[in-house]
N, C-alpha and C positions, 0 to 999 in steps of 0.2 A: 538627289543632289550628290555630287562627288565629295567624298570626305577628304580627298587629297588636295582640294582647292586651298590656296593660300588666303589669308585674311582679306586682302583687298578684293579678291574675287567673291568670297563668301558674302561680303558686305553689299555687293551689288545683286547677287543672284539667289542666295540661300533663302529657303522658305517661301519662295514666290508661288502663289496659287492663282492661276489665271482662270477667268470665267470662260464660258463658251465663245466669247467674243475675241479672245486672244489679245487682250490689251497689253501694250508695252509697259506702261506704268501700272503699279498695283491698284486694284480697285478699292474704293472706300465703301464699305457696307454699313451705311447709316441706318441701322434698324435696331429696335429694342428686342424684338422677338423673331421667331421663325415658325413657319407653318408645317404641318405634317399631312401626308396624303391620306392617312387613315388614323382612327383612334388607336388601333393596335400599334402603329408606327410611333405614335406619341408615347404610349406606355413603354415600349421597348427602349426609346431614347432616354426616358426618365429612369428606367431601371439600369441603364448603362449597358444594355444588351446590343445596342446598335450605335454606331458612331454618328456624330452630328451635333449641331448647335441647338441649345435650348433657349437661352436668354442672354442678352448682351452683357449683363453683369457677370455671367460665367465665362463668356468668351465669344469671339466673333471671328469671321475669316480674316479681317484686316489685322486684328490683334494677334491672331494666330501666326500670321506671316512675320510680324515684328518679333514675337517670342521665339519663333524657330530660327530667325536670323541671328538673334542674340545668342541662342544656344550654340549655333554653329561657330560663332566668334569666340565664345567663352569656353567651349568644350563641356557644356552642361547638358543634362538629359531633358530637363524641364525648366520652364520659366513662366512667370505670371507678370503681366504688365499692370502697373498701378497708375493712379491719377497724379502722383507726385513722388519725388524721391523720399520724402518723409513718410508717405503712405507705405512705401516699400520697406523702409527701415522698421517702422512700427509693426507692420504685419510679420516681417521675418523674425522679429524677436518675440512678440507676444503670442504668436500662434503656437509656440512650443514650450511655453512656461506656464506655471500655475502658482497659486498661493503656496508659499513655503519653499519655492525654488529660489535659486541664487544665480545672479548674473555677475560676471567679472568683466569690466569694461576699461579700456584705456581712457585716462582722464582727458587726453587731447582729442576732443570730439567737436564737431559742429554744434553750435549752441542748442539747436532743437534736438539733435541726437542725444546730447547729454541730458536734456530735460526728460526725454522718454525713459532713460534708464535710472536717472537720479531722482526724478520727481514723480513721474506717472506710474512706473512699475511698483514702487513701494505702496502706492494707494491701494493696490490690489494684492498686497501681502507678498510681493516678490522682492527679495533683498537684492541689493546691488553694492558692489565694492569697486571703487575707482582706483586704478593703479597707474603708476608711471610706466607706460607700455614699452618703453625703450629697452627695459631690462627683463629678461625672461624670469629671473628669480622673483620678481614682483608678482608675476602671474602665478607662479607656483605657490608662493606664500599665501596668496589670496584664496586659493582653492578651499572649499568647504565640502562636507559630505553631500550637500544639496546643490552644488554647482552644476548648472545645466547648459549655460551659454557663455561663451567668450565673445565679446564684441569689440571691434577695433576699426579704425581708419588707418590706411597707410598708403602714401604719406598723409600726415595729419593736417587738419584745418585749424589755424592758418599757418603754423610755423614749420610745416613740412618735415616733422619728425618721421622716422621710418621704424616700423615694427617688424620683427622677425616672424613672418607669418608661418613658416614651416615649423619654427620652434614652438610657437603657441599651439599650433595644430597637434604637434606631438604630445604636448601636455594634455590637451583636450581629449585626445584618443585614449590616453591612459585612464581617464575617469568616465569615459562615455559621454562627454559633453560635446556640443557643437560650436564651431567657430563661424561667426558671421563677420564678413569683411565688407566694409564700405570702400569700394575700389574707385571712387569717382575721381580722386586727384591723380591716380596713376593712369586712368583710362584702360579699357580692355586691350588697347594696342600695346601698352608697355608692361602690363602685369596681369598674370592669370592666377588668381588666388586658389582656384580649384586644383591646379597643377601643383601648387605648393602645399596642399593638404587641407585647405579650408573646406568647409562643408556647404556654406551658403554665401553667395555674393549678391550685394545690392548696389544699385546705381540710382543716382538722380539723373534720369535721361534728359532733364532740363538742361544739363550742362553740355558736355562735349557731344553727346549723342545727337541732340538737336543742334546745339552749337550756333544757333543763329537768332537767339532771342525770341522764338516764336511760341513755344508751348511748354507747359509743365508736364512732367511724366517721370515714371520710375519703373524699375524692373527688379524682380527677385529671381535668382537662378540657383539650381541645386540638382540633386539626383531625383529620379522619379519617385523613389520610395519616400523620401522626406516630404516632397510636395504632396503626395497622396495622403500620407499619414498625418501631416501637421498643417500644411498651408491650405490645402484645397477647401476644406469646409470653412475655415476662417475667412478665406478670400470670398467665397460665395455668399456668406451670410452677413459679413460686415460691410461689404460693398465698396472696396477701394479701387474698383475697376477703372481702367483707362478708356477714354472715348475713342471710338474707331477713327475719328478724324485725326486725333493726336497720334494714334499708332501709325497712320499713313504719313503724317508729317515726319515722324521719327524714322520711318523707313527711308524717306528721302535723305534725312540727315546721315544715316548710316552709310549711304553710298559714297559720301565724301569724307567720312570720318578719318581715314588714314592720311588723306591729303591735308586736311585742316590741322590735325594733331601734329603732323610732321613739321609744318611751317610754324605753328605756335611754339613747339618745343625748341626749334632752332632759334626763334626770336627770343624766347625766355632765356636760353643759355647765353646768348650774346649780350642781352641786357644785364643779366646777372654779373657777367664778367666786367662790363662797363661800370656798373654801380659799385662793385667791390673796390674800385680804385678812386672813388669820389670822396672828398674830404667831409662832405655833409653826412656820409653814411657810416654808421657804427658797425653794421653787420649785414651780410647777405647770406641767406640760406637757400640753397638750390640743390636738388638731388643729383644733378649732373656734374657738380663741382667736387674736386678732390678734398676740399675742406669741409664737406658736409659731415656732421658729427657721426652719422652711421653710413659712411661711404662704402664700407665693406658689405653691409647688408644690401644697400642699393645695387651694388655690382652683382650680388648673388641672386636677387629676386626681381629686378626690374630690367627691362630691355632697352630703356631709354630714360631720359631725365623726367621732366615734367613741364607742363605749360604754365606752372605757377612759380612765383618767386616771392619769398618773404624778405622784407627790407626793414631794417631798424635805423631810423634817423637819429642823429645825435641831439637834435633840438626838441625831442619829445612831441607832444600833441601839436604844439604850435608849428613845428617844422613839418610834421606829417600833413597837417591841414594846408600849409603854404604850398607844399609840393603838389598835392592833389588839385588845389585851386589854380595852379599855374600851368598844369598840363593842358595841352590843346587836343592832340589826337586821342590820348588815353582818357577815357571817361570814368567818372565816379559811379560805381554801381556795386552792390553786394553780390551780384551774380558772378559766375566764372565759366570758363570753357567756351566762351563766345568767340565768334570770328572777329569781333571788335575787342581791342585791348581795354581792360577794365581794372580799376584800382579801388580798394576800399580800406577803411580804417577799422579793424576788427574791434578795438576797445569801445568804439561808440556805435557799432552796427551789429555784426553777427555774434559777437561775444559780450555785448553790453550788459547782459543780465547776470554775468558772473561777478563775484566779488573781486575787489582789487587783488586780494591774496590768491584767488584761483587763477586769475589772469597771469599773475606773476609766476605761478607754478608752471604755467604752460608756455612761458616765454613771450607773452603778449605784453609789450610795454606800451606806454603812451605814444612812443615814436614808431610803433610797428605799423606797416602798411603791407597789404597783400596785392601783388600784381598778377592778373590773369592775362598772359600775352595773347594777342590776336594774330591775324594773318597779314597785317599790314607790312609794308616794306620795313625791313630791319633798320636801315639807316634812318628812316623817318622817325621811328620810335626812339632810337638812341638820341637823335637830335632833339626830340621833344623832351626827354628826360634831362638832357644837358641844359636846355634853356629854362626848364622849370627849377632845376637845382640851383641855378644861378640866382634865383630869387629866395633861396632858403639860406638863412644865416647858419654858418657852420658852428 
């Protein structure tokens, strides 16, 4: 495959492995295992002396195509597809730490991601420090002699804070730690963490990569050395593998990823501008706007805005619920990155398990809602918000 292809071409063609039948669409290899022509061939395969597949939990031709296509897009050497985004996050972190090690993580995380570092890891003797990731000095102050991993989302869930990835990576390199970036909100179209110095990138492929509400999936990307030394055995023996059917579905999603993300981002930007002028709205946070708190970092590390908009309504939870219930086109769902526009109330859904104080620290108020813009007509979406806001008391 040509390394000079641009992303839109890579997402249609990279990694394609055709059978002897020359199929146009990638084949789905729904098999648990593989056969060998001789006992000697099986021995050589298991020893790693000959290439080939052993067991679907380790890899399959369909999964291999998905992983190679993601590598081409991300600029990574190796990838491993997982059954969900959380399987990717958990494997990427736990495969490289042990009892006595220390993780520094941005406090603004998806609820389940925060549970992994704040609740699960300490059960196995792994320390964790949560920091306000917006400021590099907080990362530096949190460093301990046993710090092995920095973990962050950027933009964050759900308030779209932005972390200086290159700055965090520089700190990590000084102490030999690894930076894991959950890049799902930026998408691989608008941000390449590996180019910014991060060591590992994870995605919930359930979001924009599938983007059509069909399947769960995740992927971990890094260099070959890290995958071989840290991830490979963990992946093989703990079993977070992706189904080949899911890998095939995600391959189809990748083909249209630039088209969908482009339209979603254009919609999100226009809706953000519209909402910022409405009397019922206290605040709008969108990475494409000049009033974003970290606009300078956005300009430095992102190639576009986002498909997500954080909105704070003046009337608290009552206003947030009234808005959601009055929307017609936009549906209530805790998912994001879908072709359909979706909205959720983080305080009672994705971040409900946090204390009131923790939510306040993250900027999640009772009136906060998170919009994931879809690919519908922009004017229809704005009209939908206009009619819904008319039912919300300012």
